[in-house]
Residue, then its C-alpha position, 0 to 999 in steps of 0.5 A: x447116854x446114861x439114864x437120869x437117876x430119879x427117886x420114886x414115891x407114891x402119894x394118895x389122897x381121897x381118890x387121887x393117886x400120884x406116881x412121882x419121880x424126883x430128880x436133880x434139875x432146875x425146878x421144873x414140875x411136869x404133871x401128866x406130860x404138861x407143865x404144872x402151871x398149865x395143868x392147874x390153870x394158874x391157881x397160885x394156891x395149888x402151885x404153892x402147895x406143890x412147892x411146899x416140900x422144897x420150901x420147907x427144906x429150902x431147896x426150891x429150884x434144885x429138883x425136877x418133878x415128873x408126876x402121873x396122877x389119876x382120879x380125884x379133883x385138883x385139890x386131891x391131886x395136889x395133895x397126892x403129888x405133894x405127899x409123893x414128892x415128900x416121900x421121894x425126898x425122904x427116900x433120897x436123903x434120910x436126914x430130911x425125913x424128920x424135917x418133913x415129918x415136923x412140917x406134916x408133909x409125910x402123913x397121909x390123910x386117910x379121909x375118903x368118900x364113904x360108899x353108897x349103901x343099898x336102900x339109901x339115897x347116898x352114903x347116909x341120906x334116907x327117904x323122908x319118913x311119913x307117919x301116915 
């Protein structure tokens, strides 16, 4: 039995990291060994965001996606998986890269949580000043 050929990419957003495999198939999306519909509890918006790279390329239902994602919340995880899917599609076919780039699907959002500083209550919140 020959191993299924897949294209791999890594996507990150906030503190979420997604390792994504894209392979020819019927449009199934599996996240952490669960179907995407079950993993994201029927959130239509998040599921549409996952499908966006395929919708932009007009190739919905042609590829299966397998993702292992960790860290962050659901929104950050979806953005990480979407970036991974886009990168994998760009690796698969170099001609698709410009289309994905124009749709802002290949850029990594660099915003991350700022760390807590010593002597403060959070990243920036300080104790209340008292004059007397």
